[in-house]
Structure formats: structure tokens, C-alpha cells
N, C-alpha and C positions, 0 to 999 in steps of 0.2 A: 892666629888671632881671628881671622875671618870665620873659621869653623866654630870657634868659641862663641862669637857673636851670634851666629845663626842658631846654635843650640840654645842659647840663652833666650832668643826670641821665641822659639817654639815652646819653651817652658813657660815663658811669661804669658803666652796666649794659647792655652791648650784648646784642642778641637771641641771638647765637650763643655766649654764654658757656657753658662746659661745666658740667654739674651736679656736685654733690659727693656723697659717700657718704651713705647714710641715717643719720640721727641728728643730733646737735648738734656742730658744729665751729666753732671761732672763725674769723672771716674772715681770709683770706690776702691779699685785695685790698681795700684801704681804699676806693677810689673806688666799688666796687659798692654798698655800703651808704650811705656818707657822701654820695655824689652824689645819690642818691634823696632822702635825708633833707633835704639842703640845698635841693634843688629844691622839695620840699613846703613846707619852712619859708619859703623865699623867696616861694613863691606865696601862702601864707597871710598872710605879713607884708605883702607888696605889696598884696594885696587889702584887708587891714585898713587899711593906711596910706591907700590911695586912698579907701576908703570914709569913713574918719573925717574926712579933710580936705575931701572933696567938692569939690576944686578943679577937677577935670576929669571930667565925666560920660562923655565919649568914652573916656577912658583906662580908666575902671572897666569899661565894657562890653567893651573889648578884653581886659582881664585876665580877666573872667568867661568870655568866649568861649574864650580860650586854656586856662583851667582845665577848661572843659567838654570841649574837644577832647582834652586830656591824659587826662582821666578815661575818655572813651569809647574812644579809639583806642590806648590803651596795650596792649602785648602782655601785660603783667603786671597783676595785681590789686593796687591800692594801697589800704592801709587804715590807719586810726589808731584805737587803742584806749586805754583807761585802764589803770591798773595791774592791774585785775582782768580785763583782756582783753575788756572789753565795747566793741564798735565804736561810735565816734562818726562815722566816715566810712569809706566804701568806694567805690572807683571803679566806674564803669559797666561796665568790662571784666569784672567778676565774672560777668555774664550769659554772656559768650562762653566763659569758662573753666569755670564750674561750673553754668551754666544758671539761676541765680537772679537776679532783679533786686535792687537795693540793699536795699530794705526787707525782702524775703524773707530775704536772706542775714543781715542784722543781727538778724532775729528768731529765727534758728536757735539752738539750744543750743550751748554752747561746744564740745562734742565733735564737732559737725557743721560748725562754721566753720573748724576747724583739723584737721590730721592727728592720729591717735591718739598720745597721749603728749606732744604739743607743749606743752600748758599746764604740765604738771609740770616739764618741762625749762626752759622760759622763766622760770617763777617761781623755780625753784631756782637759776638762774644770774643772776638780775636784779641782785644786789648786786655780783657779781664781773666781769661782762662787759657791755660797752656794746653789743656787736653779737653776735648769735647766728644761726648758719645751721642750718637743720633741713629734712630731707626725709622724706616719708612718703606714704601713700596716702589719698585722700579719695574719697568717693562723690558723684557729680554728682546733679543733680536728676532726670535721666532714669534713673539707676541704675548705669551703668558706673563702675568705679573708675578714677582717674587718679593718676599720680604728680605731686606738687608739691614745689617747693623754696621755702622761706620765709626771707627775710633780715629779721631783726627788729633794729631800732635803738631803744635806750632814749631816751626823750624826757623832759627835766626842765624844768619851767616854774618859773623862779625867782620869778615874780611872785606866783603863788598857792601855790607849793610842791608842786603836784601832779605826779606822775609819769605817764608813759604810754609808748606804743610806736608806732613807725611800722613797718608790715609791707609787704614787697614779696613777692608770691606769684607763682611762675612754674610753668606746666605743663611738666614734664620727662618726660612719658610716653615720648615718642619716644626721648629720650636713654637712658632706662632700658632700653627694648627693644633699642636699638642696642648698648648696653653688654653686655646679656645675650648677644646674638648674637656679639659680639666674644669674650666669655669662652668661649662654646661652641666657636667656631672654633679658639680657642687651645688648648682642651682636646683637640679632635680632632687638631689638628696635633701636639701634644706626644705624644698616645697613638700616632699613626701613626709618629712618629720613634722613640719609646721601644720600641714593639713590633716594630720591624724586626729580623729575624734577622741581616741583614747589618750590618756596622759602617759607620757614616756619619761622615765627618769634614768639617769646613769648614776649608780650608787657605788661609792668606793668600798673597799674591804672594811674600812673603819666606820662606815655608816654615813660618810659625808655625801651630800648630793652634788655631783659634779656638773650635771646638765639637766635642764627641765624644758620640755617643749611648750608652746603656747597653750595647748589643751590642759596642761598641769595648772596653769594659773586659774582656769575656770573651776577645776576640781577642788584645788586647795583654797580658792578665793583669795589668792595672794599674788603679788608680782613675782617674776622669775627670780629676781635678786633675793627676795625674802625667802623663797622656797629653798634656795641653796644654803640658807642658815639653819634649816631644819636638820636635826640629827635623826637620821633614818635608822631603824633597827636593822641589823645585818640580816639581809634576806637569805633565803636558801633556795637555790635553783631547783626547779622540778617541772614536770609535765602537767601536773594537776593544778588548776587554779583554786584559790581559796579566797574567802571573803574577809575584808578588813573594814573597820569603821574609821572614817576620817572626820575630824572635828574642824569645821570651817567657821568663818565669821558669822554665818547665818544658820548654824545648826550642824548636825552631823549628817554624814552621807555613808552609804554602803557601796563598796566597790569590790569588783573581782580583780584579783592580782595574779599576774603571770610573771615568773622570774626566770631569766636565762643568763648565762655567762657572756662576757664581752671584754675585749682588750681595749682600753681607753688611754691614749697617750703613754703606751708602754706599761700600764698598770692593769692588773687583773681586777675587773670590776663586774658589776651586775647591771643588766638592763631590766627595769621594772615597768611593766605595762599595767595600767589601772583603768578599768572600765566602770563608769558610774552605773549601778544597777538599781539605784533608789527608785526610779520611776517604774521599773519592771516589778519590783517587790510591791510597790504601791498598787500597780495594776492587778497583780495577783490577788491582793487583798480586796481591791474593789470588785474583782471578778467573783470572789467568794461571796461578797455582800450582794452583788448583783444577782448571783445565782439564787440566793435566798429569796430576793425580791421576785425574781423571775418565777420561781416555784410557786410563790404565793399568787402571782397573777395567772400563771398557767393553769393552776388548779381550778380557777374559776372562769377560764376563757370558754367561749362557745365552741371553738374549733378543737380538734384532737391534736394536742401538742406532743411531740416525741423528741427525746434527746438520745441520739445514737452515738456511742463512743467510737473512737478510731478503729477498734477491733470489731465493730459491727454489733455489739451487744446493746440491748435497750437499757439505758440508764434511768430514763424517766418517761412516763406516759400519763397524760392528764386524765382526770375522771370523765371528760367528755367522750372518751373512747367507748364507754358503755352505751351512750345514747346513739352513737353512729354504728358501732359493730354489734352491740348486744352483749359484749363480754366486759367484765370489770378489768381495771388496770392491773390487778394482781396476776391475772392470767397471762398477760403479755410479759410481765417481768419474770414470771416463772418459766414461760415457754416463749423465747424470742421468735421461734418459727411459726407461731400462731398466726401472725399477721400475713405471712406469706401464704399460709393455707387458706386464708379467706379470699384470696384473689382468684377469680375464675381462670380456667386453663387458657382461654383465648387471650387473656390480658396479662398472664403471668410473665411471659418473656419480656414484654415492654416494661413491666414493673421491676423485674430483676435488673434489666439493663439500666434503667433509671437509677435504681438504688446503687449500683456499682459506680455509675458516672457521678452520682451525688457525692460519693466518697472522694472523688478525684477533683472535681471543680464544680462551680456553681452551675445549676441546670435550670432550664425553663420548667414551668409547672407541667405536671402529667395528670391527665384525666384517665381514670380507669374504674372498673366496677369492683364492688365488694359484696360478698355474700354475707348478709347479716344473719345473726343467730335466728333460726326459724326459716331460713331459706329465701328471704326477701332480697332482691338485687337492688343495691344502692350505687349511685355514681358519686365518686369522691375526687377531689382535686388535691394533689400532693405537690407541695413546694418545699424545697430543701435549701439550706444554706450552711456552708462550712464556717466554723468559728475558730479564730486564732487569737492568741494573746498578742501583746505589743511586740514581742520578739519574733513573732511569726510561727510559734509552735501551734500545731493543730490540736484543738481541744475536743473536737467532735462535730457532729452534724445535727443541726436543729431542723426538724421537719414538722410540717403542719398539714393536717388533712381536714378538708372542709366538705360537708355534704352538699353536693350540687345536683341532686337528682332532679329537682324541679327545673332548674336552668337547663340541664342536659336534655330533658324531655322536650323542652321548648325549642332547643337548638335542633334536635332531630326532626321536630315538626317543621321548623323553618327551612331546614335543608330539604325536606321532602317537598315543601312548597316551591323552593327555588329550582327544583328539578322536575316538577310536574305542572301540568296545565290546571289552572284553578277551576275551569268549567267542567272539563271531562275527567279529570284525574289521571289523564294519560301522561306519559313522559313528555317533557318539553324538548326544545331544540338542543339544549346543552347536553341533556342526558342521552338523547338519541345519537348525537355526534360521538359521544364517548363510547357508546356501545358499538358503533360502526368502526371506530378507531381500534377498539380491542379486537374486533373481528378481523381487521386487516393484519394486525400483529399475529393472530393465530394462523392466518392463511400463510404467512411466511414460514411458520414453524411446521405446518402440516401440509403435505402435498395433496392429500385427498379431502381437503376442507372446502365445502361449498356454502355459499350464503347468497342472499339477495337483498337489495334495497329497493323498496316499492314506494313510489311517490304517487299519492292519490289526490285528485282535486275534484270537488263536486261541480258538475255542469249546471250552469244557470242558478247557482245558489243565491245570487243577488236578487232574483225574482221572488224567491221565498221570503227574504227579509223585507223587500219592498211591498209585497202584496199582503203578507200575513203579519208582519212585524218582527222585530228582533227577538222577542220572547219565544215565538215559534221557531225562529231560526236556531236559538240556543237549544231548544228541545230536539231539533233535528240533529244537531251536532252531538248531543249526548247519546241519542239512540244510535247514531253512526258509530260512536266510540264503542258502545256495547256490542254492536254487530261485528266490528273489527276484532275485538277481544275474543269473541266466541269462535272466530274462524282461524285463530293462530294457536300455537303451542305455548306452554309456560315459559320456555326459554327465549321466545321471540319478544321483540320490543315494538309496542304500538305507541306512536307519539303524534301530538298535534303541533303543526308548525305555524299555520296562519289561521285566518278566520274559517276557511273551509278546506285547508290542506292538511293531509295526514301522511306520515311516513312510517313504513313498516320495515323493521330489520329482522329478516328471517334467518336465524342462526343455525349453523351446523346441519345443513340439509344433506340428504342422501345423494341428490343429484340436482342439476339445474331444472330438470323436468318437474321435480317436486315443487319448485317455486312457481312455475307456470300453472300447475294444477291448483295450488293454493290461491293464486290470483283469480282464477276462474271461479272458484268457490266464493271468494269475496264479492265478485261482481254479481253473482246470482243472489247472494244474500242482500246486497244493497238494492238490487232491482225490485225486491219485495216492497210493497207500499208501507209508508210511515203513517201511523194513525195518531191524531191529536184531537180527541173529542169528535167533533163533526167533520174535521178535516182529514182528508186522505191525500198524501203527497207521494208522488213517485219521482225518484231521482236516478240520474245516470252519473257515471264517473269517468274521468279520463285518467289513465294510469301510465306512468313511466317506470321502467324496470331496469336495474343494473344487476346482471348475474355475475357472481364472484366464483372463483378468484379473479382479481383484476390486477393490472400492473400498477395502479395508483397506490400511493403510500399515505394519502391524506383523506380523512373522512369527508372534508369539504369538497374535494374533487369528485368523489363517488356520488355525493348528494347532488352536485351540479349536473353530473351526467344523467342522473335519474330525472332531474327537472327538465333537461333538454329533451329526453324521450317523452316526458309528459306534454310538453308544448307541441311536440310533433303530433301526438295523439289528438290534441285540441285543434291543430291546424287541419286535420283530416275530418273534423266535424264532431269530435268527442265521442263519448260512450264506447270507448275501445281502449286497448292497452298496446303500448309499443315497447319493445326491448331496445335498449340503447346500443348503438353501433358507433364505430369511429367516424363513419361518414356524417352522422348527426352532429358530432362535435366539430367536424370540419365546416359543416354548414353554419353552425352557431358562431364559430370563429369568423367565418366569412361575413356573416351578418354584423357581428361586432365591429369588424374592420370597416365594413361599408358604412356603418353608423359613424365611426370616427372620421372617415373620409368626408361624409356628408356634412358633419359639423364644420370641418375645415373648408369644405366647398362653399358653404353658405357665407362663412366669414371672408372667403377669397373671391366672392362673386363669380363662382364657376357655373351657376345656373342661369339660363337665359330662356327666351321665348321664341318659338316659331309660330307662324300664322297660317292656318289652313283656310282657304276660301270657302265661304258659304254662298251657294248659287240659287237664284230663283229659277225653279225648274220650268217655268212657263217660257222664258226667253233666254235662259242661261246667263243672265246678267248677274254681276257681283253685287251682293247685298251686305256682306260683312266678312268677319274672320273669327275663327276660334283660336284663342291663344293656348298653345300647348307647351308645357315646360320640358326643357331638355337640360341635361347635365354634361358639361364638358369636363369629364374626369381626366386628371393629368396622366393616368396610366392606361385606362381602359377606353378612352375616347368618348364619343357622344353616347349617353345613355338615355333611353326613353323612360317615360313615367312608370311603365310597368315594372321597371327594375328598382325604383326607389320610393315611389309614393306610399306603398303599403308600409315600408319600414319607417318612413317619415311620420305616418300616422301612429304607428306603434310606439315610437320613441318620443312623440310630442314635437318633433322638429317641424311638423307640418304647419304649426302656427306661424313660425318665423318665415318659413319658405313660402307659404300661401300669401302672406302679407306682402312679401317682396315681389312675387309674381304679379299680384294685382296692381301694385304700385308701378311695376315695369310696364304693364299693358296700358295703364292710364297715361303714363309718361310718353309712351310711343304714340298713342292716339293724339295727345296734346301736340306733339311735334308735327304729326301729319296735318292737323288742323291749322297749325301756324304756317306751314309751307304750302299746303294745298287746301284752301278754304272749302272747295267742293267736297272734301272727304267727310264733311259733317253728315252726309247721307248714309255713311257706312257705320256699322256697329262692330264692337269687339266683345266676344263672349269669353268669360273666364270661369273655370271649374272651381267649385268649392267642395272640399272633402267633408266627410261626416263630422270630424272633430272640429274643423273650422266653423261649420254651421252651428255646432253645439256651444261654441265659445260665446259667452255672454258679452264680450267686448266687440263682437263682429260688426254690429250696426255702427258703433262709434268709429271703428277702424275704417269702414267703407266711406263714411261721411268725411273723415279726415283726409283720406287719399283723394277723394273727388275735389275737396276744397283746395288741397295743396297743388294738384296738377291742373285745376281749372277745366276739367273735362265735364261736359254735361252728363248727368246721370242717364239721360235717354239714349246715349250711345254705348252704354255698358249693359251687357246681359250676363247674369249669373246663372250658371248651370249647376243644379243640385240633384243628386241621384235620388231615385224613387225610394230606395231603402233608407236613405238618411232621413228624409222628412217623415217617413212612416214609423220610425223608432219612437218618436214622441210627437204624435200628430197634433195634439192640442197646442203644445208650445210652438210647433213648427208653423201653424196657421198664423199665430200672432207675430212671430219673427218675420215671416214672409210679407205680411201686411206692412210692417214697418219699413222693410226694404223697398217694397212697392211704392210706399209714400214718398221715398226719395226720388222716384222717377225711373228706377232701374227696371229693366225687363227681366222676368223670372222664367226659367225653363227647367222642366224636369228631364234629367239626363238618364239614358239607359232605360227608358220606359219599357215595361213588359218583363223585366228581369226580376222584379220584386212583386210585392202584393200590396195593392192600394185599395182602400175602401172607397166606394163610390161617393159616400156621404162626405168624406174628407176631400176628395177631388173637387167636389162642388164648392167647398169652402176655401180651398187654396187659391190665392190671388195669382194665378198663373197666366202666362202669355202664350206659351207653346209647349208641345211635347216633342221629345227627341226619341225616335225609334232606334233601339240598340242595333248595332251592326250585325249581331249574330242572327237576327231575324231577316235582315236585308240580304245577307249572303246566301241564305237557304231558300229564298222565295222561289227560285226557278227549279229547284230539285225537290222541294217539299210543299205540296199543296197546303198542308196544315199551317206552315209558316206564312204563306201568302194570305191565308184567311186571318191569321193573327195580325198581320200588318194592316189588312183591310179593316179589322175591328178597331185597332188602335186609332187609325185615321178617322173612322166614323165616330168613335168616342170623343176624340179631340174636337171635331167639328161640332158635335152636339154640345160640348162644353164651351164652345166659342173660342177654341184654341187653334193656332196654326201648328203644322207638323213639319219637323225637320228630320230627314233620314240621313244617317251617317253610314260611311263605309260603302258608298256607291262606287262600283268599279267597272260596270259594263253598261253598254247601251240598253241591253234587255232589262236590266234592273231599273234604269232610268225610265224606260217606257212604261213598265209596270207601275212604278210609283206615281208617275204622272197620270196614268189612267185611274189610279185609286184616289186621286185628288190631293196627293202630297204636295205642299207648297215649296219646300226648300230641301236642298240636299248638299252633301259634302262628301268628298272621297277622291280617290286617285283618278277617277274618270275625268275629273275637272282639273285637279292640281294636287300636288303633294304639299306638305307644310313648307312655307316659304320664310326666308329671312326677312328682316325689316325692310331691307333695300328692295328685295324681290316683290314683297307685298305692296310697297308704294308704287313700283313700276306697273303692277297689275291694276292698281287703282287708276293710274294715269291712262292706261290703255282703255280701261272700262269707261272712263269719262271722256275719252278721245281728246285729251289735252296734248298740246304741242310737246314734242320730244325735247324742246329746248329747256324745259324746266329741269332744275337740278334733280338728280336721282339718288342723292345720298339719303340715308335713313335718318 
């Protein structure tokens, strides 16, 4: 009896039974729940009956064995609970499904033994339903969730009146995944059919329409239900489409139809695909009409219009071809190669490449030359465009040729002007750099290739412009250009860079010596006088040369090196040439580095003053100080003016530096006056560079500093070199007078090293002359220098000026100067340049003031 019940239960709930939807659903197949319940009841009853009667021990063991096998090997989890859903029995298969053994599972809380929401639904339907089917997700012991379906049967025990439930739980995870994949495939299939732009019909063998997609409604202009009422002629499957006419509510349409076989619900049917081609047919008709209109317009257009078919033959050419090429249109139609033959050989490759690309894709316009009948060369612009119909079919290439000869000639002229100097006609900077760069590339390819870059600058060309005027200066430049052209070969490049700067690129030389020989010829040619009417001008030039090959890869670097060599030639006095060396570059880089450091040094207050005493030679008493600039360089230590003043003047930094030094000197003098009133008898002299003196803001700058520091102008002496004031003597006289009117003492520094006109010396409002130390040092070894010093002292006294000698280092020099009548001196014989603190201490000693006075600066 027990075996029969078990077999019946397996039949009633087969392993491949399909799962139900999630939630509670009443059973639709009685055997599924009833069979399991009956089997369990039968097993329990039989076991109890056998045990109570104890008639046959072997039978009892067999029943227990079968119950154990059923519990262990069942694919489902079998369980019995009371009315509160507490388990009194669960099969061993729970370990296989959920991972728990029986005792672990029964000890779990209710919400872990059943899917979420199961208890509420079962208890809610317990009174009305004897069987309840429910599916949901449960968490296994290892963590992953699975889908389960539970069939619950109500169990009523009449003997004790207690209710309970029999539960059969099955793992349906695989079914759920399969179901989801099936739904996904169905959605994709429906979307694919519904999104089709072509109408799709399924037609039965008798002509009935069994299915129509949404696109069919638009084609037939009817709802899908109405389309199914249409009787479709029995189609014939085939690989070749054919056209049919469809009559809709708003007129007829033309469609292309494809037919293929399909099995539909077990019936052999046809699937019919319909594509509306009405618009394409209309477009072809419109194209034909447009072609007729185009031909009418093209025949009268000014440009030469061409229509080239996909196979490259000329289908149409407008009559304008005769105006542009000299040949009538019939010649091009008879001979398609005629146009190709009119293109010059130099332009033919570009023309053929463009023609090939024009057949593939849209191209930019192409400018090329055309040989007109009679041999005249004309420039034309060709533009092409591919033409397609609405379906994308290539119909040909439309080309248009326009005569652009006038525009092209203007472009060529403008290009020439953009690469050449307007005044001389020489190459400009852009073209010169391009030629040098090409030479550098050739030097990489050829081991025996030599070249030279020659940078030329006219010496004192500014004097020509200022004395004769810019018109004469332009004539000098034009004659200069002609002389340079006459001295070079046709392959060389002569260019003008600046107002009076020229650069030569000597190409493909036999040797570097050839470049030097050409430069010497050029210098001889330029040294010949330039004649302009009554005027004769002689010029000299400074030249910098770079001899190639060189390691540099950029034309700008080569040109920079030539310019460095040019500046070296100018530093040596001009009228010479210098060949660039790496040492020159190092010096230029050093100068650039020093300039950078100087800018930072000015911003960081690295410059300071020291004060060299000026002595009255009659009694060696202190009369004042000369303020000397020093630079506390962060890496090189203290630098003297000889190492940075020239660079400061060259870079323009002297304006800021000179103003700061004058302000510092006045500020120090003001501090001395405040702490030591007797110091008002001493002066401080400050040097002015040439650029400072030429600055039109100098007078206002000096007045502002005096006002700000409160120092009397009578205690300030400005020292200006002889060369500076003689550069523009007329303006110097006026500027010196204005400074003198402020009360400032004026001194000419380094007197004797320049050239002064006696008439101007008489006009200058000067107070004293300063003899340059080069004369002082040589007095004892050179009688001529002693006579020069004597003459300077005599001249100064004649003009009512006092004399200061600098660089006095020996007693003998002092005695000689005193004997010549020199009033003041400074030099190491008396003291070296002093700090502010040391200078103040010297003043205190000179005034014989008590040492108790503070000695800080």
C-alpha cells in the first residue's frame, strides 16, 4: 500500500511540470497536490498501522526504508506544518534545494522557511481554499537566491480536531530564467516586426491575410483588422521583386513586393514584404524634368558645365567651353580625352588625381592651367559634386570650370609681395628662412653639401637718414640691394630683414673658403662710394657669418647665430666680419642669463651703493663721496659696475637701476644729515649713464627724488661722461642748465677720453672736470700723459672749473697732481670704497666728533 501511494505521488507531480506565475493561484490540476498529500498520508498511515500492530517486523523496516528513500531522493522538498506553519516534518531533500539539513531548516524563523509574503497569503485563504499554489524567491544557506513554487494542501485531523498543512516545494529557478529569456526574445521579435519600415504580411495558401505589421496600416491606409479582411491573391515565392499597384483611401501607390515561404501555426503560408517606391518613382520623374531644366540653364551659364557619367564619359558640356578652351562642345563629346590633353604636363597629375577622387567622394576645388586653342595659358577652377537619387544610386558627377586667370595672376602677384620686400624687391624674412630651412634639409641628405648664412648690417646708417633724410636712405638701401645681387650667384638668396639689415643665403658652395671669398668681394663692393646727385656717401658694414653644414636643425637658430656673430663684429668697432663660433653663443647665453638675473636683482633689491671718499689735496681733508653701484649677486658674489652697467644700458634696465641708485644715495645723505648735522658740508656724487642723461624725464625724476628725501640739491653732484654730453651737444647744454638751476653740481667724468669742442665747453654750465684714471696711472711712466694732465688742469682753471683726479694710488701721483694745481683726488691712496657705516665713521673722524655718537648707518 505504501509503495502504491509513493508511485501515485510521483505521477501526480512529475518533475517537468511547468511553473505558475508568482503569487497565489488555485490549483488547476488536482493530481499535483492531491497525489502528494495522499502519498504522504498513506505513508504515515501505513507506518503507523504497521507499528501499532507489530505483526511483521520486516514489513515495518521496508516501510521505513521506503519513507527514507522518498525523503532523501525526492526532487522536491516535502514538509508538514501545523496551522501556525511551524514544521513538524521536512524531507531530507531540503539540503539539496536550500542547503540546510532538516533540523537547521525547522529552526529557521518563518520568513526564512518560506518565500516572502507566503504566510500572509496562506493564512488568509486557509478557510476558503483547500489547495494553494504560491511562487517566490528564497535565500539559500550559501547566499544566492532561488525561485521556488510551493503547493500547499490543507490537512484536517478529525481525531484531535487540529488543522495543519502539507507543503511540496520545488526549485523553479531554471524555469523562471527560461521564461524571462522567452519573453525577451518575444519582445525583440515584436519590436523587429513592428519597427520595420516595409509592410509585412503573412498570407495563407487560400489568400487570407493572417498577420499584418504596423507598417502595413500606413501602406494600405487601413487598420490592421480591416487589412485581414482583404483577400490577397495567392502569391508566388521567388527571388526577384516585382511591382504591384495598391489602391488606398487617398489614391494608388506603387510597391515592390518580395515573397518567400513560411510556416505559420503549422500551416504552409507566404510572407510578403512590400516597399513603397512611389516617392522614388516620383523622384526619377522629377530628376528627368530637372535634367531638362538644368540643360536649359547650363546651356546659357557663364561657367563651363560638365556632366560626367559613372563610367567617366562626358554626357554633357555647356557651350561656354568654347569661350574658355577655344573648342566647341561637339569636340569634347566626340573625344572625351580632349580635355585631358589641354592640361599642361606639370598640372596633369594633379588633374587626374582630382578627377579620380571626384568619382569617389566630394572634393575641394582644384586650380590648374589650361592650354587654350592658339597656345594661350589660362587658369581655371574646377569644382565637382557627385549626384545621387533618393535611393542613393550614383547618377554621375557634375563639374564646373570657371576661368580665374585674372584672379590667379593677382594671387601670384600678392604672393610675390608677401615674400619680397616692397622697397628693394629682395626676399623678405619669411622667404629667406624657408630657403635656409631647405638648405638644412639638403645638408642632412648630402655629406659634401656646404652653405653659408651671412648677416649684414650697415654701420651708422642712422646718420644718413638723419642728415640727408629718409628718401636718400631709401636710395642707399636700393643701391645696396643691387650691389648684393651683383655679387652672388643665381642660386643664392638675398633678403632684406630690417631697415638696414640684409641676409644672404649662399647655397651649394664648393667649400667654406668660397663663402669667405664672396664676403670679401661684397665688402669691397659696398666700400665703393654711393652717389646721389651732389651727394657722395661711403658706408661700411658689419657682417656675421655661419658656415654650414651645422648641427642646428632650425633656420631660426642658424639666423640667430649669424646675428650673434654680427653683434660681435659691431662690438669690435664695425667695418669687419666675424665667423660664428660656439664660444660666441656661450657668451650670448651668458649675457642673456645675466640680464635675467639683473631684472630679478632689481626687483629683489640686490643692488647697493658703496662710497669712495673725495679728498682735498691741499690738506687731505674729506670733502665728499662718490657713490658707486655694486650688485650682490646670489651666486657670483659682489659684482662691480664694469660687469653689469654696459648690459644695463643695452637692455634699458639702466633707467630703473639709475633711478634707484640716485634715490638710495639721497636717502643715505638724508639719514646722515639727520644723525650728524655737521655732515651738510659734505657732498655725494652720483654717476649718470648716457641713456639716463638722454631720458626726457630725467629732470623731473631728479626733482622728485630731492623733494621726497629732503636733501638739498647743493649736496648732490651729478657726474656725466664727456662722450655722453657731446653726442648731442646742443640739447645737452639746455638739459645741464636746467639741472644746474636746481642747485646741483655738474661734473664731466672721464675727461680726456672723448672729444670736446672748446666752444661747447664754454657753454656747458659745469663745476669741475674729472681726469680719467688712465691718464693718472701713466703720469710717472709717460711724459706725454703728464703733459695731458697738465693741459686738462690748465684748461679747467681757464674755464673757471675745479679738477678732480681719480685713481690716485701712490704718493708720487699725489705730489705731481698737487704740483699741477689739481684741487681734489680720490683713490686707494686715501681709501677704498666704504659701506654706509664706514663712510659715516670717516665723517665723524674728519669732523673730530666724539666717538660716543651712534655709528650705525
